C-alpha positions as CSV (number, residue, x, y, z in Angstrom):
1,M,25.4,-28.3,34.6
2,N,21.9,-29.2,35.3
3,A,20.9,-25.7,34.9
4,I,22.5,-25.4,31.4
5,K,20.5,-28.5,30.8
6,K,17.3,-27.2,32.0
7,V,18.0,-24.1,30.0
8,G,18.6,-26.4,26.9
9,R,15.3,-28.2,27.4
10,W,13.5,-24.8,27.4
11,L,14.9,-23.6,24.3
12,A,14.8,-26.8,22.3
13,P,12.2,-28.9,24.0
14,P,11.8,-32.4,23.0
15,P,8.4,-32.8,20.7
16,K,5.1,-33.9,22.0
17,T,4.1,-37.5,21.0
18,S,0.7,-38.5,19.4
19,D,-1.0,-41.7,20.2
20,D,0.6,-43.5,17.1
21,G,4.2,-42.4,18.7
22,R,4.9,-39.7,15.9
23,D,6.3,-36.4,16.9
24,Q,3.7,-33.6,17.2
25,W,3.3,-30.0,17.1
26,S,3.1,-28.4,20.4
27,S,-0.2,-26.6,19.0
28,R,-2.1,-25.6,16.0
29,T,-0.7,-22.1,16.1
30,S,3.0,-23.5,15.9
31,F,1.9,-25.5,12.8
32,V,0.1,-22.7,10.9
33,L,3.3,-20.2,11.6
34,A,5.7,-22.7,10.4
35,S,3.7,-23.5,7.4
36,M,3.1,-19.5,6.6
37,G,6.9,-19.2,7.2
38,G,7.9,-21.7,5.0
39,C,6.4,-20.0,2.0
40,A,6.5,-16.4,3.0
41,G,10.4,-16.2,2.8
42,M,10.4,-17.5,-0.5
43,G,7.3,-15.6,-2.0
44,N,8.2,-12.1,-0.4
45,L,11.7,-12.2,-1.8
46,R,10.5,-13.1,-5.2
47,F,7.2,-11.4,-5.5
48,P,8.7,-7.6,-6.1
49,S,10.5,-8.9,-9.3
50,Q,7.9,-10.9,-10.6
51,V,5.4,-7.9,-10.6
52,Y,8.1,-5.9,-11.9
53,N,8.6,-7.9,-15.0
54,N,4.7,-7.9,-15.7
55,N,3.8,-4.7,-14.2
56,G,-0.1,-3.9,-14.0
57,L,-3.1,-5.0,-12.6
58,Q,-3.4,-7.6,-15.2
59,W,-0.9,-9.5,-13.2
60,F,-3.3,-9.6,-10.4
61,I,-6.0,-11.5,-12.4
62,L,-3.8,-14.5,-13.1
63,Y,-2.3,-14.3,-9.6
64,L,-5.8,-14.5,-7.8
65,M,-6.9,-17.1,-10.5
66,A,-3.9,-19.3,-9.6
67,I,-4.4,-18.7,-6.0
68,F,-8.1,-20.2,-5.9
69,I,-8.0,-22.4,-8.5
70,I,-4.5,-24.1,-8.3
71,A,-2.9,-23.2,-5.0
72,I,-5.7,-23.8,-2.4
73,P,-7.0,-26.9,-3.8
74,V,-3.5,-28.3,-4.2
75,L,-2.7,-27.2,-0.5
76,V,-5.9,-29.1,0.9
77,L,-4.5,-32.2,-1.1
78,E,-0.9,-31.8,0.3
79,I,-2.1,-31.1,4.1
80,A,-4.9,-33.6,4.3
81,I,-2.8,-36.7,2.9
82,G,0.2,-35.9,5.3
83,Q,-2.1,-35.6,8.2
84,A,-4.3,-38.6,7.3
85,Y,-1.6,-41.1,6.4
86,R,1.2,-39.8,9.2
87,G,4.0,-39.5,6.8
88,G,6.0,-37.3,4.5
89,S,5.2,-37.2,0.8
90,I,6.4,-40.3,-0.5
91,I,4.5,-42.5,2.2
92,A,1.4,-40.2,1.6
93,Y,1.2,-40.6,-2.0
94,N,2.2,-44.4,-1.6
95,N,-1.0,-44.7,0.6
96,I,-3.2,-43.3,-2.5
97,N,-1.4,-45.8,-4.9
98,R,2.0,-47.5,-4.8
99,R,2.8,-46.2,-8.4
100,L,2.6,-42.4,-7.0
101,K,5.8,-42.6,-4.9
102,G,7.7,-40.8,-7.7
103,V,5.1,-38.0,-7.4
104,G,6.0,-37.9,-3.7
105,L,9.9,-37.9,-4.3
106,S,9.7,-35.2,-7.0
107,L,8.1,-32.8,-4.4
108,L,11.2,-33.5,-2.1
109,Y,13.5,-33.0,-5.2
110,T,12.0,-29.8,-5.9
111,A,12.6,-28.5,-2.3
112,F,16.2,-30.1,-2.2
113,V,17.1,-28.1,-5.4
114,V,15.5,-24.8,-4.2
115,G,17.3,-25.1,-0.7
116,P,21.1,-24.6,-1.6
117,Y,20.2,-21.3,-3.9
118,F,17.9,-20.0,-1.4
119,V,20.6,-20.0,1.2
120,T,23.0,-18.3,-1.3
121,N,20.4,-15.4,-1.2
122,L,20.6,-15.5,2.6
123,S,24.3,-15.4,2.3
124,W,24.2,-12.1,0.1
125,I,21.7,-10.6,2.8
126,M,24.1,-11.4,5.5
127,I,26.6,-9.5,3.4
128,Y,24.4,-6.4,3.5
129,F,24.0,-6.9,7.1
130,R,27.6,-6.9,7.8
131,S,27.8,-3.6,5.8
132,S,24.9,-2.1,7.8
133,F,27.3,-1.4,10.6
134,T,29.6,0.8,8.3
135,S,28.7,4.7,8.3
136,P,27.9,6.0,5.9
137,L,26.3,3.1,4.6
138,P,28.2,1.6,1.4
139,W,25.3,1.4,-0.8
140,T,24.3,5.0,-0.3
141,G,23.7,6.1,-4.1
142,R,24.8,3.2,-5.5
143,G,21.9,0.5,-5.7
144,Q,22.4,-1.9,-8.2
145,G,26.0,-1.1,-8.3
146,I,27.0,-2.4,-4.9
147,Y,24.6,-5.5,-5.2
148,M,26.1,-6.6,-8.4
149,N,29.8,-5.6,-7.9
150,D,30.2,-6.0,-4.2
151,V,27.7,-8.5,-2.8
152,V,27.1,-10.9,-5.6
153,A,30.8,-10.2,-7.1
154,N,30.4,-12.0,-10.2
155,V,32.4,-11.4,-13.5
156,D,30.6,-10.1,-16.1
157,L,29.6,-12.7,-18.7
158,I,30.6,-12.5,-22.4
159,A,27.4,-12.4,-24.3
160,A,26.5,-14.5,-27.6
161,A,23.3,-14.3,-29.9
162,P,21.5,-17.6,-29.9
163,G,21.9,-19.2,-33.4
164,S,25.3,-17.4,-33.8
165,G,27.1,-20.7,-33.4
166,K,28.9,-19.0,-30.1
167,W,28.2,-19.9,-26.5
168,V,27.7,-17.6,-23.7
169,Q,31.0,-17.8,-21.5
170,Y,31.5,-17.3,-18.0
171,P,35.3,-16.1,-17.4
172,G,35.0,-16.4,-13.8
173,T,35.1,-19.4,-11.9
174,A,36.6,-19.0,-8.5
175,L,34.6,-19.4,-5.1
176,I,34.0,-16.2,-3.3
177,G,35.1,-16.5,0.3
178,E,32.8,-14.2,2.1
179,T,29.8,-15.8,0.3
180,V,31.1,-19.4,1.2
181,G,31.3,-18.4,4.7
182,W,28.1,-17.0,5.3
183,A,26.4,-19.9,3.6
184,A,28.3,-22.2,6.3
185,F,27.0,-20.0,9.0
186,T,23.3,-19.9,7.3
187,W,23.3,-24.0,7.2
188,F,24.4,-24.1,10.6
189,L,21.6,-22.0,12.0
190,V,19.2,-24.3,9.9
191,W,20.8,-27.2,11.5
192,L,19.9,-25.6,15.0
193,C,16.4,-24.9,14.0
194,I,15.6,-28.4,13.0
195,F,17.8,-31.0,15.0
196,R,15.3,-31.2,17.7
197,A,12.2,-31.8,15.5
198,V,8.8,-29.8,15.8
199,G,9.5,-29.1,19.3
200,L,12.3,-26.5,18.6
201,T,10.9,-25.4,15.4
202,G,7.5,-24.6,16.9
203,R,9.1,-21.9,19.1
204,V,11.6,-20.7,16.4
205,V,8.6,-19.7,13.9
206,Y,7.1,-17.2,16.7
207,F,10.0,-15.2,16.3
208,T,10.7,-15.6,12.7
209,M,7.1,-14.5,11.7
210,G,6.5,-11.7,14.4
211,L,9.5,-9.6,13.5
212,P,9.1,-9.1,9.8
213,I,5.5,-7.8,10.2
214,I,6.7,-5.2,12.2
215,I,9.6,-3.9,10.1
216,T,7.5,-4.2,7.1
217,I,5.0,-1.7,8.3
218,V,7.7,0.7,9.0
219,L,9.4,0.1,5.7
220,I,6.0,0.8,3.9
221,G,5.4,3.9,5.7
222,R,8.8,5.4,4.8
223,S,9.1,4.3,1.3
224,A,5.7,5.8,0.2
225,S,6.6,8.9,1.9
226,L,9.7,9.2,-0.5
227,P,9.5,11.7,-3.4
228,N,7.8,10.4,-6.5
229,A,6.8,7.2,-4.7
230,W,3.6,7.4,-6.5
231,R,5.1,6.6,-9.7
232,G,6.2,3.3,-8.5
233,I,3.0,2.5,-6.7
234,K,1.2,3.4,-10.1
235,L,3.4,0.8,-12.0
236,Y,2.3,-1.4,-9.3
237,I,-1.4,-1.4,-9.3
238,G,-2.4,1.7,-11.6
239,E,-1.8,0.5,-14.8
240,F,-3.6,-2.4,-16.7
241,N,-1.9,-3.6,-19.8
242,A,-4.5,-6.0,-21.3
243,D,-1.9,-6.9,-24.2
244,Q,0.1,-9.0,-21.8
245,L,-2.3,-11.4,-20.9
246,G,-1.8,-13.0,-24.3
247,R,2.0,-13.5,-23.4
248,G,2.9,-16.9,-22.1
249,Q,5.6,-15.4,-19.8
250,I,2.9,-13.7,-17.4
251,W,1.1,-17.0,-17.1
252,Q,4.1,-18.7,-16.3
253,T,5.5,-16.2,-13.8
254,A,2.0,-15.8,-12.1
255,C,1.7,-19.7,-11.7
256,G,5.3,-20.1,-10.4
257,Q,5.1,-17.1,-8.0
258,V,1.9,-18.8,-6.5
259,F,3.8,-22.0,-5.9
260,F,6.4,-20.1,-3.9
261,S,3.6,-17.9,-2.4
262,A,1.7,-20.8,-1.2
263,G,4.4,-23.2,-0.9
264,V,2.9,-26.1,-2.9
265,G,5.2,-28.6,-4.8
266,F,8.0,-28.8,-2.1
267,G,6.6,-31.5,0.0
268,Y,7.2,-29.6,3.2
269,F,3.4,-29.2,3.8
270,T,2.8,-32.9,3.8
271,S,5.8,-33.4,6.0
272,Y,4.6,-30.7,8.4
273,A,1.2,-31.9,8.7
274,S,2.3,-35.4,9.1
275,Y,3.1,-34.0,12.8
276,N,-0.5,-32.5,13.3
277,Q,-3.1,-34.0,15.6
278,K,-4.8,-36.6,13.2
279,F,-8.2,-34.7,13.0
280,S,-6.9,-31.2,13.0
281,K,-8.6,-28.5,10.6
282,A,-6.9,-29.2,7.6
283,V,-8.8,-27.4,5.1
284,M,-9.2,-24.3,7.4
285,D,-5.4,-24.3,7.8
286,S,-4.8,-24.5,4.1
287,I,-7.1,-21.2,3.3
288,V,-5.7,-19.3,6.2
289,I,-1.8,-20.1,5.1
290,V,-2.4,-19.2,1.3
291,C,-4.5,-16.3,1.8
292,S,-2.7,-14.5,4.7
293,N,0.8,-15.2,2.7
294,A,-0.8,-13.9,-0.5
295,L,-2.3,-10.7,1.4
296,F,1.3,-10.1,3.2
297,E,3.2,-10.2,0.1
298,C,1.0,-7.9,-1.9
299,I,1.1,-5.5,1.1
300,A,4.6,-5.6,1.6
301,A,5.4,-4.9,-2.3
302,F,4.2,-1.4,-1.6
303,A,7.7,-1.0,0.3
304,V,9.7,-1.8,-2.8
305,F,7.5,-0.1,-5.4
306,G,7.6,3.4,-3.3
307,V,11.3,3.2,-3.8
308,I,11.1,2.1,-7.3
309,G,9.0,5.4,-8.2
310,F,11.8,7.2,-6.0
311,L,14.5,6.1,-8.0
312,G,12.8,6.2,-11.4
313,M,12.9,2.9,-12.5
314,T,10.6,1.4,-15.4
315,P,10.5,-2.0,-16.7
316,T,12.5,-2.2,-20.2
317,P,10.4,-4.3,-22.7
318,G,12.0,-7.6,-23.7
319,E,14.3,-7.4,-20.5
320,R,13.7,-9.6,-17.5
321,V,15.3,-8.9,-14.1
322,G,16.5,-11.8,-12.0
323,S,13.7,-13.4,-9.6
324,F,15.4,-11.8,-6.6
325,T,17.0,-8.7,-7.9
326,I,14.3,-5.8,-7.4
327,G,14.2,-6.4,-3.5
328,F,18.1,-6.3,-3.2
329,I,18.3,-3.1,-5.3
330,T,15.3,-1.1,-3.7
331,L,15.1,-1.9,0.0
332,P,18.6,-1.1,0.8
333,L,18.2,2.3,-0.8
334,A,15.0,2.7,1.3
335,V,16.8,2.8,4.7
336,T,19.5,5.3,3.3
337,E,16.4,7.8,3.3
338,M,15.4,7.3,6.8
339,P,16.9,8.9,10.1
340,G,19.0,6.4,11.8
341,T,20.2,4.7,8.6
342,N,22.6,2.1,10.5
343,F,19.8,1.2,13.0
344,W,17.4,0.5,10.0
345,A,19.8,-1.2,7.9
346,V,20.6,-3.5,10.6
347,A,17.0,-4.2,11.5
348,L,16.0,-4.6,7.8
349,F,18.7,-7.3,6.9
350,F,18.4,-9.1,10.2
351,T,14.6,-9.4,9.6
352,L,15.4,-10.7,6.0
353,M,17.7,-13.3,7.2
354,V,15.1,-14.2,10.0
355,L,12.1,-14.2,7.5
356,G,14.6,-16.7,5.1
357,F,15.2,-19.1,7.8
358,S,11.7,-20.6,7.8
359,P,11.8,-21.6,4.3
360,A,15.4,-22.8,4.3
361,F,14.5,-25.4,7.2
362,A,11.3,-26.3,6.1
363,M,12.4,-27.6,2.5
364,L,15.4,-29.4,4.4
365,G,12.8,-30.8,7.0
366,A,10.8,-32.5,4.1
367,A,13.9,-34.3,3.5
368,V,14.5,-35.2,7.0
369,T,11.1,-36.4,7.5
370,L,11.5,-38.8,4.6
371,T,14.9,-40.1,6.3
372,M,13.1,-40.6,9.6
373,D,10.2,-42.4,8.6
374,A,12.8,-44.6,6.1
375,Q,15.2,-45.9,9.1
376,K,15.4,-45.6,12.8
377,R,19.0,-46.5,13.3
378,V,20.4,-43.0,12.6
379,P,19.3,-40.5,15.3
380,R,17.6,-37.2,14.1
381,W,20.4,-35.0,14.8
382,G,22.6,-37.3,12.5
383,V,20.2,-37.3,9.9
384,V,20.0,-33.4,9.9
385,T,23.9,-33.0,10.3
386,I,24.5,-35.3,7.1
387,L,21.7,-33.3,4.9
388,V,23.1,-30.1,6.0
389,V,26.5,-31.0,5.0
390,V,25.4,-32.3,1.7
391,S,23.0,-29.1,1.0
392,F,26.1,-26.9,1.8
393,L,28.3,-28.6,-0.5
394,L,25.3,-27.9,-3.3
395,T,25.3,-24.5,-2.3
396,L,29.0,-24.1,-3.1
397,M,28.3,-23.8,-6.9
398,Y,26.0,-20.7,-6.2
399,C,28.9,-19.3,-4.3
400,T,31.2,-18.9,-7.1
401,Q,32.1,-16.0,-9.5
402,F,29.4,-17.2,-12.1
403,G,26.9,-18.4,-9.3
404,F,24.2,-15.5,-9.9
405,Y,24.0,-16.4,-13.5
406,L,23.8,-20.4,-12.4
407,L,21.1,-19.4,-9.8
408,D,18.7,-17.3,-12.2
409,G,19.2,-20.4,-14.7
410,V,18.1,-23.1,-12.2
411,D,15.2,-20.9,-10.7
412,R,13.9,-20.1,-13.9
413,W,13.4,-23.6,-15.1
414,L,12.8,-25.3,-11.7
415,N,9.9,-22.8,-11.8
416,D,8.8,-22.9,-15.3
417,V,9.3,-26.7,-16.0
418,A,9.8,-28.8,-12.5
419,L,7.2,-26.9,-10.3
420,V,4.4,-26.8,-12.9
421,F,4.9,-30.5,-13.9
422,V,5.1,-31.6,-10.3
423,V,1.9,-29.9,-9.3
424,W,0.4,-30.6,-12.8
425,S,1.2,-34.3,-11.6
426,E,-0.4,-33.9,-8.0
427,C,-3.8,-32.7,-9.8
428,I,-3.9,-35.8,-12.1
429,S,-2.6,-38.8,-10.2
430,A,-4.8,-38.2,-7.0
431,T,-7.9,-37.8,-8.9
432,T,-7.0,-40.5,-11.4
433,I,-5.2,-43.4,-9.8
434,Y,-6.9,-43.5,-6.4
435,R,-9.1,-46.7,-6.1
436,M,-8.4,-47.4,-9.8
437,K,-9.1,-50.7,-9.5
438,D,-12.6,-50.1,-8.3
439,V,-13.2,-48.1,-11.7
440,I,-11.5,-50.8,-14.0
441,G,-13.6,-53.4,-12.1
442,Q,-16.8,-51.5,-12.9
443,V,-16.2,-50.1,-16.5
444,S,-13.3,-52.3,-17.6
445,R,-9.6,-51.8,-18.1
446,P,-9.9,-50.9,-21.7
447,N,-12.6,-48.2,-21.3
448,F,-10.8,-46.7,-18.3
449,A,-7.6,-46.5,-20.4
450,I,-9.4,-44.9,-23.3
451,Y,-11.0,-42.2,-21.3
452,N,-7.8,-41.3,-19.9
453,I,-5.7,-41.5,-22.7
454,G,-8.1,-39.0,-24.4
455,F,-8.0,-36.9,-21.5
456,L,-4.2,-36.8,-21.0
457,G,-3.8,-36.7,-25.0
458,A,-6.0,-33.7,-25.1
459,M,-3.8,-31.9,-23.0
460,I,-0.4,-33.1,-24.4
461,L,-1.3,-32.8,-28.1
462,G,-3.7,-29.7,-27.9
463,V,-0.8,-27.9,-26.4
464,A,1.8,-28.9,-29.0
465,I,-0.4,-28.2,-31.8
466,A,-1.3,-24.8,-30.5
467,H,2.6,-23.7,-30.4
468,A,3.2,-25.6,-33.6
469,V,0.2,-24.3,-35.6
470,S,-2.0,-21.9,-33.7
471,P,-3.9,-21.5,-30.6
472,G,-7.3,-22.0,-32.2
473,A,-6.3,-25.3,-33.8
474,G,-4.6,-26.9,-30.5
475,A,-8.0,-25.7,-28.5
476,G,-10.0,-27.8,-31.2
477,L,-8.0,-30.7,-31.5
478,G,-7.5,-31.0,-27.4
479,F,-11.2,-30.6,-27.1
480,G,-12.1,-32.8,-29.9
481,L,-9.9,-35.4,-28.8
482,F,-11.2,-35.4,-25.0
483,V,-14.8,-35.5,-26.3
484,A,-14.2,-38.5,-28.7
485,G,-12.3,-40.6,-26.0
486,A,-15.3,-39.8,-23.6
487,M,-17.8,-40.7,-26.0
488,L,-16.2,-44.0,-26.8
489,A,-15.6,-45.1,-23.2
490,L,-19.0,-44.3,-22.4
491,L,-20.3,-46.4,-25.6
492,L,-18.1,-49.5,-24.8
493,A,-18.1,-49.3,-21.1
494,K,-20.2,-52.1,-19.0
495,T,-22.7,-50.8,-16.7
496,P,-21.5,-50.6,-13.2
497,D,-23.5,-52.6,-10.5
498,S,-22.4,-50.6,-7.5
499,T,-24.3,-48.1,-5.6
500,V,-23.5,-44.3,-6.9
501,P,-24.6,-40.8,-5.6
502,K,-28.5,-40.3,-6.3
503,F,-28.0,-38.0,-9.2
504,W,-25.6,-40.5,-11.1
505,S,-28.0,-43.4,-10.7
506,R,-30.6,-42.0,-13.1
507,N,-29.5,-44.1,-15.9
508,A,-26.4,-46.3,-17.2
509,V,-25.1,-43.5,-19.2
510,L,-24.6,-41.3,-16.2
511,T,-23.6,-44.2,-13.9
512,R,-20.8,-44.8,-16.4
513,F,-19.8,-41.0,-16.7
514,Y,-19.6,-40.9,-13.0
515,Y,-17.2,-43.7,-12.6
516,L,-15.0,-42.6,-15.6
517,T,-14.9,-39.0,-14.6
518,F,-15.6,-38.3,-10.9
519,Y,-15.1,-41.5,-9.0
520,S,-11.4,-41.7,-7.9
521,G,-11.4,-38.0,-6.9
522,N,-14.8,-38.0,-5.0
523,M,-13.7,-41.3,-3.2
524,L,-10.4,-39.6,-2.2
525,R,-12.4,-36.7,-1.1
526,H,-14.7,-38.9,1.0
527,D,-12.1,-41.0,2.5
528,L,-9.9,-38.0,3.5
529,N,-13.1,-36.3,5.1
530,L,-13.3,-39.3,7.6
531,I,-10.0,-37.8,9.0
532,V,-9.8,-34.0,8.2
533,G,-13.5,-33.5,8.1
534,T,-14.8,-34.8,11.4
535,G,-16.7,-32.9,14.0
536,K,-17.0,-29.2,13.3
537,N,-13.9,-29.0,10.9
538,W,-14.3,-27.9,7.6
539,K,-15.1,-30.7,5.0
540,I,-13.2,-30.7,1.6
541,P,-16.1,-29.7,-0.7
542,M,-17.6,-31.7,-3.5
543,A,-16.0,-29.3,-6.1
544,W,-12.4,-30.0,-4.9
545,A,-11.5,-32.9,-7.0
546,P,-13.2,-31.7,-10.3
547,T,-11.3,-28.4,-9.8
548,L,-7.7,-30.1,-9.5
549,R,-8.4,-32.6,-12.3
550,Y,-10.5,-30.6,-15.0
551,I,-9.5,-26.9,-14.2
552,G,-6.2,-26.9,-12.7
553,A,-4.6,-29.5,-14.5
554,P,-5.5,-28.1,-18.1
555,I,-4.5,-24.6,-17.0
556,L,-0.9,-26.0,-15.7
557,A,-0.5,-27.8,-19.0
558,I,-1.2,-24.8,-21.0
559,V,1.4,-22.9,-18.7
560,Y,4.0,-25.8,-19.0
561,G,3.6,-25.5,-22.6
562,F,5.1,-22.0,-23.0
563,S,8.4,-23.4,-21.2
564,Y,10.0,-24.7,-24.6
565,P,9.8,-21.5,-26.8
566,G,11.3,-19.6,-23.9
567,F,14.3,-22.1,-23.5
568,Y,14.9,-21.9,-27.5
569,A,15.8,-18.0,-26.8
570,V,18.6,-19.1,-24.3
571,R,19.6,-22.6,-25.8
572,N,23.3,-21.3,-26.1
573,D,23.9,-20.2,-22.5
574,P,25.4,-23.0,-20.2
575,M,23.6,-22.0,-17.0
576,H,20.3,-22.0,-18.7
577,I,21.0,-25.4,-20.1
578,F,22.1,-26.6,-16.8
579,G,18.9,-25.3,-15.4
580,F,16.7,-26.9,-18.0
581,A,17.9,-30.3,-17.4
582,V,17.7,-29.9,-13.6
583,G,14.0,-29.0,-14.2
584,H,13.5,-32.1,-16.4
585,L,14.8,-34.8,-14.0
586,V,11.3,-34.5,-12.0
587,L,9.8,-35.9,-15.3
588,V,12.1,-38.9,-15.0
589,I,11.3,-39.3,-11.4
590,I,7.6,-39.2,-11.8
591,A,8.0,-41.6,-14.9
592,L,10.1,-44.3,-13.0
593,G,7.4,-44.3,-10.1
594,L,4.8,-45.1,-12.5
595,I,6.7,-47.9,-14.4
596,V,8.8,-49.2,-11.8
597,P,7.3,-48.3,-8.2
598,S,9.3,-51.2,-6.7
599,W,12.7,-49.1,-7.2
600,F,11.5,-46.7,-4.6
601,D,10.7,-49.2,-2.1
602,L,14.3,-49.0,-0.5
603,L,13.2,-45.1,0.6
604,F,10.8,-46.0,3.4
605,R,10.0,-49.0,5.4
606,L,6.9,-51.1,4.5
607,S,6.0,-50.8,8.3
608,V,5.4,-46.9,7.6
609,V,3.2,-47.2,4.5
610,V,0.3,-48.6,6.3
611,R,0.3,-45.8,9.2
612,G,-2.8,-43.9,9.2
């Protein structure tokens, strides 16, 4: 019995404890690998479909722009506040300002919505895995046929044109037994991975990140050697369709994919970082996590597009494939062209399942962190059990004969509405509301309000007029409103009497301008650097806060505006209506946090608020 306990403690060791009594990662490597795994699974499964829908090098212009302008700065924010304030996203944002608890909760909401439908994808992977032991492989020569008919097993919808007065109908409503069974199995494995906190998670990630790299290299080699593979690779990186840059869809999908690739907007980075050593290298870790994941998914996509060329697949204008569809069609067919097909099929789907575990337990782990920070009566294993059961029950709606269509609807609008708005809120709130009282005290409340109403109004009205009238009219109105608000606030503001950086102290107008435009973000950077920028650690640079506020936020506002014309085209589809409503709940959560922050006090103990 003692020997069994010793083995159990070795496999699932209790986590280390930091000086403040909080659980701690066993090493920096464990944290980085767990963080990479959290976004690698989601990003890599979605990436091929997004590129296929927007094929060509023009995709990478927007993708890389979003990486460097949005993903890296936001990830620095999420990791730095988790590490500095020693808590999950609600506690971290509450430390920035008590009215930002809704922003913190909205991150957990997106993660909790994505988790159940992501596990459904893992269930479909397990159906492939089970079929991999059959010889010959049942999908040989079938591709999309087995995926839609045997794996997803949904009943075909009854289409109806928008505006026809008829609804799209889904005649199949029953649960699919095998999908339910694999979903239960997957959630049990998630429970095993996180019930002992970061001590066990830190060991699991070495396996979940190492094996996929090896299998990916093998698949790239095989798919690139298939007949006509070059056609798919040309589709991937050999074309440039400049006309697509004017379409809203490509901007939406590029930003949405970056959220999944970098993992921002889900809250688990803040949760993971709260278990770091307090003075860890947050800035360097953020850059490593984002760049390594982006590089890996771009390279891994060659395995998919080689098979696309072999199959002769080409995108159909006006038709959009599902977020996870391309990988499910192409990768199974790739292994049928390899010697020892059953071995490679088993290895492939085992690898995909292993890769998918990391984001599954990362997203649930963020909710576990919140619950553990909020109370101490229920032990961690009990909290994990309750949340796993709730998540499994939510997964059941995707395990039905209409589940694929529901998944596509929820994923689309969570991506286009919820994630974009959540990350936009992070960019704006952290650089506007932090130390807001200092700004009000120096320039007066009315002038603080005038400047920020002009800034926010420029984004909201500018985007609205751009869609209603013309892009030029929207840009002109937005820029004009911002300039008018800034000029009026500068003219009416009183001159600050506090010390400011040397450049801004040359005259009264520059001093007012500094307080209105840069003070909050600059002070947040300064205060976070006291924790994450000590010693030889990379400091958060001066350009960080202005990039979040004045570049990242306006871009996200423009991208968000493309959502509503897109919804008009599917307004008679119940699955998209449901997904649209689910995506908009984050707006309610964030608004309630701003207006009535005391409503969220029940979610955590006040003793935790002052931690860090």
